[in-house]
N, C-alpha and C positions, 0 to 999 in steps of 0.2 A: 921152573920153566913152563911157559904156557903150552898146553896140549889141547887139540880139538876134542870135543866130546865124541864118544863112540856108542854105537848101538847096532843091533842086528835085527833083520826082518826076514821072516820065512817067505821066500819069494813066491812059492806056489800058492800059499794061503792068501797072501796079500793080493796077488794077481786075481785069484778067484773071487775074492770079496769085492774088488773094484769092478770086475766084469758084472757081478751080480747087482752091484749098485746101479749101473747103467741100464741093465735089463729091467730091474725093478722100477727104475725111473720111467722107462718107456712104457711098461705095462700100466702103471698108475696114471700116467698122462693120457694114454689112449683110452682107458676105461673111463676116466673122469671127464675128458674134454667135452663129450656131447651134453653134459649137464652143467657146464661152466656158467656161472651167473644166476643160476636158479636159487632163489633164497628160501624156498621151502624144503622140508625133508624130502629125500628122494627114496626110490625103491630099486636101487641098482643091484644087479646080481652078477654082472660080469661084462664081457665084451659085447658091444653092439655094432662093431665095425668089421670090415672084411679081414679074413685071416692073412697074416703076413704083411699087413699094412699098418705100421705104427703111425699114429697121427703126429703131424708136426707140432712142436711145442717150443715156445720162446724160452721156457725154463731151462731147456737143454741147449738151445742155440747160444745163449749168452756164455755158457760155460765153455763151449767150443771156441768162442772168441777169446775168452780169458786164457785158455790153454795156448792158443796161437800167440797171443801177446806175450805170455810167459816165455815161450820158446824163442821169440824174436828178441825180446828185451833182456831176458835173463832174470833170475829171482832176486839178485841184489839190487838191480836198477828198477825192478817193477814197483810201481807206485800207483796211488789213486789217480794221479795226473796222467800217467801212461795209460791206465785203463780207460780214462776219458777219451784219449786220442783214438784208441782202437774202437771204442763205442761209436764215436762220430763217424769213423770211416766205414765200419763194417755192419752196424746195426741200423736197419731202415726205419722201423716204426717209431711214431711219436705218441704212443699210447700213454695216457695218464702220467705217472712219475717219469717214465722214459722220456716223454716229450718235454716235461718241465726241466729235467736234468740236462737234456741235450741242448735246449734253448739257452739255458743259463751258461753252459760251457761255451757255446758258440758266442755268447755275449761277454766272455772273459772271466766268468766266475768259476773258480776251481773248487773241487770238493774239499770239505763238505758243504761249502756255500752253494754249490751247484744243485745239491739236493735239498737245501734248506730254504732258499729264497723263493718267495711266492709259491710255496709248496705245502701249505698248511694241511691240506687234505691228504695228498698222496704220499707224503713222507712217512705215513704210518701204514702204508699198504704192503702188498705182497711181493713186489718185484725183486727184492733182494734175497730173502731167505729161501726162495725157490731155486736159487742158482748156487747154493753153498757147497754142494757135493764135491765140486772140483777141488776145493781147498782141503776138504777132509781127506780125499783120496790121495792128494799130494803130501799130506802129513798124517798118515795112518797111525792112530793111537797117540798123536801129539797135538792135543787141542789148542795149546797156546800158539802153535805155529799156524794151524788152520785159521784161528781167530784173527791173527795178525793180518793175513791176506783178505779174509772175509770182511774185516772192517774197512780196508781200502776199497773193496768192491762196493759195499753197501753205501758208503758216503757219496758215491757218484750221483745217485738219484734219490737217496733217502736222507741225506744230511745226517743229523743225529736224532732222528725221530724213532718211532717204534719199529719201523722197517729195519733200521740199523741194529737195534737190540735183537730183533727176531733173527737176523742172519748170524749174529754172534752165537745165539742159542742153538740154531740148527747146525752150524759149523762145528761147534763143540760136540753136540749130540752125535753127529755122523762120524767125527774123528774118534770119539771114545768108543763107538760101536765096533771098531776094529779090534778092540782088546777086551770088551766087556759084553756079556750076553744077557745080563739081567736088565730088562728094559727099564724098570723103575729106577734102578741105580744110575743108569745112563741119563735118564731125564733129570733126576735130582742133582746129579753132579753138574750137568750142563746149566742148570738154573743158577749155580753159584757164580757164573760168569757175567750175569746181567743184573742191573739194579733191581732191588726188591720193589722199588716204587714204580717200575715200568709196568705198562698194561699187559705186555706179553707175560711177564712174571706172574701177575695176578691171575691171568686166564689159565696158565699152566697149573698153578697151585690149586685153582678151583677144580680142575679136572681130577687131579690127584686126590684131593680131599673128598670129592663126591664119589670117586671110585671106591675109596675106603669105606664109605657109608653104604655101598652097594646101590647107589642111586642109578636108575636106568639111564643108559647113555643118551636116549632121546631127550630126557629131562635136563641132563647136563648141557646138551647142545643148546637147548632153549635158554638156559641160564647164561651161556656165553653170548647169545644174541642180545639178551637184555643188558648184560654188563657192558656191551660195546655199541649200544644203539646210537650213541652220539657220533660214532665214527662212520657208520654206514657200511656199505658192502665192500668187498675186496680189500679188507683191512687185515693187517698182520696179527694183532692179538687174538681175534676171533678164529682165524683160519689156522694159526699155529695150535690153538686150543683143539681144533678138530683133528689135527694130526695126532695130538697126544691122546685124544679120545680113541682114535684108531689103535694106537700102540698099546694103551692100557687095557681097553676093553677087548681087544683082539687077542691079548695074552699070548703073543708069539705066533699065532696062526696067520699066515700070509694073507689068505683070501679074506678071512673074517676082519682082519685089521684094516685092509684096504677098503672093504665094503662099508664098514662102520664110518670111516673117514669121509668117503665120497658121499654117502647117504646124508651126511650133515649139510650138504649143499654148499652154495656160494662158490669159492674158487676151487672147484672139484678136481681139475687136472693137476693143480698145484698140491693139494692135500694128498690125493692118491699117489702122485709121483714121488712125493717126499716119503710117505710111508713105505712105498715099494723100495726106494733106494736104501732107507735105513734098515729094513728087514733083510734086504739083500746083503748089506755089509755085515750085519750080525751073524747070519747063518751061511753066507756064501751061496753059490748057485744051487746047491742041494736044498736050500731052504725055499726056493721058488718052485711052486707047483709045476710039474712037467707039462701039463696041458696048457697052462697059461704061458709058459716059457716058449713052447713050441708054436703056439698060436701067434705070438708077437714077432718071433724071429730075431734077427740080429741087426736089422737095418736101422739107420738114423735118417729121419726126414726133417729138413729144416723149413722154417717159415719166415724168419725175420733177418736172415743174413744177406747182405747185398751180394748179388750174383757174381760180381767180379772177384769176390773173395771165397767162393765156394770150393775152388780147386784144392787149397791146402787143408780143408776142413775134413776130419775123419768121417767116413760114410757108414761105419758100423760100430757097434758097441765093442767088438773085439779090437778094432783098430784104435779106438779111443782109449781102451784099457792099456794097450801097448805103449802108446805115446805118454800116458800118465806115468806108467812104470819107468819109462826112460827119464822122466823129469824128477822123480823122487830123490835120487842122489844129489841132483843139482840144487833143489830147493832146500834140502837139509844141509848141504855144504854151505849155503848162504846163511845158515844159522849157526855155523861153526860146528856142525855135526858130521862125522864120517859114518856112513851107514854101510854095513856089509850084508848083502843078500845071502841067505844061507838055507840049507835044507833042514836045519834044526829049528828049535823054538826061537821066536822073536824075543829079544832082550832089550828092555828099557831100563834106565836108571833115573834116580831122582834129579840129577843135574840136567839130563836131557828133557825131562818132563817139565822143569821149571823155566825152560827157555822162553823169553819174551814176557815174563810176568810183569816187569816194570814198564815195558813198552805198552802193554795192554792197559794198565792202570793210567798211564799218562794220556793215552788217546781218549779213554773214557772221560777223563777230566777236562778234555779240550773243549773250547768254545765252539759252538756250531757256526759262528761268524768268523771262520778262520780257514786257513789252508796251509799246507806244508810244501816246501820246495827245497831242492838241493842242487849243487853244481855237478852232480853226477859222481861225486866221490864221497868223502866222509865229513863234508862240511854242509850243513843244512840249516834251515830256518823255519819257524812257525810264525805265521802272520795272523794277528788277531785284530779284528775291528771292534770298536766299542759298541757298535750297533750294526744294523744292516748297512751295506756299503752304498747308500743312497744319500745324495746331498742336494740341498736347495741353496738358493742365492744367500750370501752372507751367513752361511752355516759351516762351522768347522766340522771336520771328521778326524777322529783320533785313531791311530794305528800303532800297535805294538809289535815289534819284531823280536823274537827270541831266537838266539843262535845256539846251535848244537855242533860241537867240534869233537870228532872221534879220533883226530890226530893227537898224538901225545903232546906236541909242542904248542905253547900259546903263541899268539901273534896279534899285532895291531892291524886293524882293517879300516880303510877309508870308505865312507859312504857318500854317495851322490844320488840325489833324486832328480829324475828327468820328468818334468811336469808339462801339462798343456799350457799354451800361451796364456799369460796373465794370472795363472795359478801360482800359489806360493806354499811353502812348507817350512816349518821350524823343526829341526832335528839335530842330533849329534852327528858331526861330520867325521868323527873318528872314535872308534871303540876298541877296547881291549877284549880279545876273545881268549878265554882260559883254555888250557890244554886238558885232555881227559886223563884220568888216573888209570884208565884201562884201555886196551886196544880192542876190547870186545864190542864191536859196533852193532851186534845183534840186540843189545840192550840199550834202551833210550837213556842216555846219560843226563846229568843235570844240565840246566841252562848255563851256557858258558859266556853269554854276553847278551845285552839288550839294547835296543834303540827305539825310542818313542818319537813318533811323528805327529805333528798337528798340521793338517792340510786345510788350506783355505781356498775355495774355488775363486776363479776370476770372473770377469764380466760375462764370458761365454761358458755356459754349461751345456754340453751335449748330452744326448741320451746315453752315450757311452764315453767315458773319459779315462784314457790310459796313462798310467804312470809306471815308470821303470825305476827301481831302486838298484843301483850298482854297488856291490860290495867287493872291494879289491884289496889285495895285500901282496907285498913282495914275497911273503911266505907261501902264497898259493899260486899255482900255475894258472888256474882258471878263475874268472870272476864268478860270484854268485849273483845272478840276475833275477830280481824279484818283480814279476809283473803284478801290478795292482790295478784293478778296474773299479772305478767308482761310477755308479749310474746316476743320471740326472733325473 
């Protein structure tokens, strides 16, 4: 008989580590912000801003929006598409990859397409990994769960680029930090979640190897600059490398670690904030120097959240911590895990730690020219384009739809394509969708059915051409409606 997985978390310890994460994030963002964008080595020693006034930081703003989205939608229904909706509504700026992602979403391209299309430069940048703490804090010590949501997040504006891999790495690192104190082990374990061929992996390994050789950190920093010179500034591989420089060369000392990272230059509020968050998680509030903690205070200041949505956003690190704590049982329940908060030691087991292994592998293997969608239940689809969803006159475009069914029963489904005037498509009008061998919908099951479409444009090709694929069945109460946008 099926039983949910069970685990225990020490409530006081987890809560303290989450609070320290946000305080550390605020400290690093405030110390680093005045030097953001400076490409030379810096000589930072600490705060240069007024006491009690943390600087606003989009790194934290986006995480407040993600928490709000999670509270409204719920962890089972939360998806990269849902995050896109809240991004469009609540986040104002159109900076770099933020702007590309938002423009693509507004034009009908869903993630990861939204972060991939016309985003060759910025899909490798910093906007995703700097906002990964929320997923780690919601899944403390459970990197597979943190990564599941971090991937949804990163796809929105980074597609499947280096920014995507960078957030997988930092989400794993921050989640593991709840249960592991050895910085090197945390870093090396987190590397196992990203491809060795990725530039992020190469930069992190470079720092580890040079640290072992006792190479001065300034020289390692310059090596990273040279390794990533083709990418330019504000890029993930280089800046994640700076974070690892801080963590490795700082050797657990909060101030030294942050100053090493910030003095590397470039995206200094991001590198400082991430180092502060990680060391906060590792050691809790007692690991944060009392003078720096007192100086920054508890306040959260936002910069990029639309004013109409500021009311439900937490205003302090303490309030943010409590709301995260409230959601932990919910997000774990959505992975079929029952968690018990306890005064005793936290208890994990192998079954809990393996959650989402298959899901992560399948997402990593997914095409960047794709997106996923569901009917809000356990019937979903992955839509893959053969190439960029752009078409010219007399040019066909091929689309493959893979269906996933987490209901036990198989069923026949009817498919109908609603096309622009004079457009045509060749496809299977009826498919058989297999049932799942398991009811465990937290794991991505095998493909249960496929439909291939060959779409031919008509006489009129607009800049944006909308197609709806309707999938219906007498065995399903609701249709699966698949929006496909093809650009002209």
